[in-house]
TORKOL-4160 file (C-alpha; in steps of 0.2 Angstrom, whole numbers, padded with zeros to 4 digits, m for minus):
109
<pt num="1" X="0000" Y="0000" Z="0000"/>
<pt num="2" X="0007" Y="0017" Z="m0005"/>
<pt num="3" X="0012" Y="0029" Z="0009"/>
<pt num="4" X="0002" Y="0045" Z="0010"/>
<pt num="5" X="0011" Y="0061" Z="0014"/>
<pt num="6" X="0005" Y="0071" Z="0029"/>
<pt num="7" X="0004" Y="0089" Z="0030"/>
<pt num="8" X="0018" Y="0095" Z="0042"/>
<pt num="9" X="0011" Y="0113" Z="0044"/>
<pt num="10" X="0002" Y="0116" Z="0060"/>
<pt num="11" X="m0005" Y="0133" Z="0054"/>
<pt num="12" X="m0016" Y="0139" Z="0040"/>
<pt num="13" X="m0007" Y="0148" Z="0026"/>
<pt num="14" X="m0013" Y="0164" Z="0019"/>
<pt num="15" X="m0008" Y="0168" Z="0001"/>
<pt num="16" X="0000" Y="0185" Z="m0001"/>
<pt num="17" X="0009" Y="0196" Z="m0013"/>
<pt num="18" X="0016" Y="0210" Z="m0001"/>
<pt num="19" X="0034" Y="0218" Z="m0002"/>
<pt num="20" X="0047" Y="0211" Z="0010"/>
<pt num="21" X="0065" Y="0215" Z="0013"/>
<pt num="22" X="0078" Y="0202" Z="0020"/>
<pt num="23" X="0094" Y="0204" Z="0029"/>
<pt num="24" X="0107" Y="0191" Z="0034"/>
<pt num="25" X="0122" Y="0196" Z="0045"/>
<pt num="26" X="0132" Y="0180" Z="0042"/>
<pt num="27" X="0132" Y="0182" Z="0023"/>
<pt num="28" X="0133" Y="0201" Z="0023"/>
<pt num="29" X="0116" Y="0202" Z="0014"/>
<pt num="30" X="0109" Y="0219" Z="0017"/>
<pt num="31" X="0090" Y="0222" Z="0013"/>
<pt num="32" X="0087" Y="0212" Z="m0002"/>
<pt num="33" X="0070" Y="0216" Z="m0009"/>
<pt num="34" X="0056" Y="0203" Z="m0013"/>
<pt num="35" X="0038" Y="0198" Z="m0011"/>
<pt num="36" X="0029" Y="0186" Z="0001"/>
<pt num="37" X="0020" Y="0172" Z="m0007"/>
<pt num="38" X="0011" Y="0165" Z="0008"/>
<pt num="39" X="0012" Y="0168" Z="0027"/>
<pt num="40" X="0006" Y="0159" Z="0042"/>
<pt num="41" X="0009" Y="0161" Z="0061"/>
<pt num="42" X="0024" Y="0150" Z="0060"/>
<pt num="43" X="0033" Y="0156" Z="0044"/>
<pt num="44" X="0032" Y="0162" Z="0026"/>
<pt num="45" X="0037" Y="0158" Z="0008"/>
<pt num="46" X="0046" Y="0173" Z="0000"/>
<pt num="47" X="0053" Y="0176" Z="m0017"/>
<pt num="48" X="0068" Y="0187" Z="m0019"/>
<pt num="49" X="0072" Y="0198" Z="m0034"/>
<pt num="50" X="0090" Y="0191" Z="m0035"/>
<pt num="51" X="0099" Y="0176" Z="m0030"/>
<pt num="52" X="0109" Y="0176" Z="m0014"/>
<pt num="53" X="0119" Y="0163" Z="m0005"/>
<pt num="54" X="0107" Y="0158" Z="0009"/>
<pt num="55" X="0106" Y="0140" Z="0015"/>
<pt num="56" X="0095" Y="0131" Z="0028"/>
<pt num="57" X="0099" Y="0136" Z="0046"/>
<pt num="58" X="0104" Y="0154" Z="0041"/>
<pt num="59" X="0096" Y="0166" Z="0053"/>
<pt num="60" X="0088" Y="0182" Z="0044"/>
<pt num="61" X="0079" Y="0197" Z="0048"/>
<pt num="62" X="0063" Y="0199" Z="0038"/>
<pt num="63" X="0053" Y="0215" Z="0035"/>
<pt num="64" X="0035" Y="0211" Z="0030"/>
<pt num="65" X="0024" Y="0224" Z="0023"/>
<pt num="66" X="0005" Y="0222" Z="0028"/>
<pt num="67" X="m0002" Y="0227" Z="0011"/>
<pt num="68" X="0004" Y="0225" Z="m0007"/>
<pt num="69" X="0005" Y="0245" Z="m0008"/>
<pt num="70" X="0015" Y="0248" Z="0008"/>
<pt num="71" X="0031" Y="0256" Z="0002"/>
<pt num="72" X="0040" Y="0258" Z="0019"/>
<pt num="73" X="0042" Y="0244" Z="0031"/>
<pt num="74" X="0042" Y="0249" Z="0049"/>
<pt num="75" X="0054" Y="0242" Z="0062"/>
<pt num="76" X="0039" Y="0234" Z="0071"/>
<pt num="77" X="0036" Y="0224" Z="0056"/>
<pt num="78" X="0053" Y="0216" Z="0056"/>
<pt num="79" X="0054" Y="0198" Z="0062"/>
<pt num="80" X="0068" Y="0185" Z="0065"/>
<pt num="81" X="0067" Y="0169" Z="0055"/>
<pt num="82" X="0077" Y="0154" Z="0050"/>
<pt num="83" X="0079" Y="0148" Z="0032"/>
<pt num="84" X="0071" Y="0131" Z="0031"/>
<pt num="85" X="0073" Y="0129" Z="0012"/>
<pt num="86" X="0081" Y="0138" Z="m0002"/>
<pt num="87" X="0078" Y="0136" Z="m0021"/>
<pt num="88" X="0085" Y="0146" Z="m0035"/>
<pt num="89" X="0075" Y="0149" Z="m0050"/>
<pt num="90" X="0084" Y="0158" Z="m0064"/>
<pt num="91" X="0088" Y="0175" Z="m0057"/>
<pt num="92" X="0076" Y="0174" Z="m0042"/>
<pt num="93" X="0076" Y="0164" Z="m0026"/>
<pt num="94" X="0062" Y="0156" Z="m0016"/>
<pt num="95" X="0065" Y="0155" Z="0003"/>
<pt num="96" X="0054" Y="0145" Z="0015"/>
<pt num="97" X="0057" Y="0154" Z="0032"/>
<pt num="98" X="0052" Y="0148" Z="0050"/>
<pt num="99" X="0049" Y="0163" Z="0062"/>
<pt num="100" X="0059" Y="0161" Z="0078"/>
<pt num="101" X="0043" Y="0167" Z="0087"/>
<pt num="102" X="0025" Y="0163" Z="0081"/>
<pt num="103" X="0016" Y="0178" Z="0074"/>
<pt num="104" X="m0001" Y="0184" Z="0076"/>
<pt num="105" X="m0009" Y="0187" Z="0059"/>
<pt num="106" X="m0023" Y="0199" Z="0055"/>
<pt num="107" X="m0029" Y="0202" Z="0038"/>
<pt num="108" X="m0026" Y="0220" Z="0031"/>
<pt num="109" X="m0042" Y="0228" Z="0025"/>
């Protein structure tokens, strides 16, 4: 009998397309721009506009905009996270991140 994959995520994901900025002290990456693809209380999937050398286990600071039109990300919107997966696709990079502290999510209206 084939083995059935089980969902590992404990939290509901919300599809998003909001600006993000990412920083990693280990690699010297300073504020790479990108977009969120989905977000949950435990983490997020982001797409960066350029490829960077981040690997699973790297700690990053992530600024998350609350709406697609928010141009400036405030300091209160910066969260700490750990890279879980990193996948390069042409000139872009997708990162799955786990927040170091669970986040309370509220839909922007």
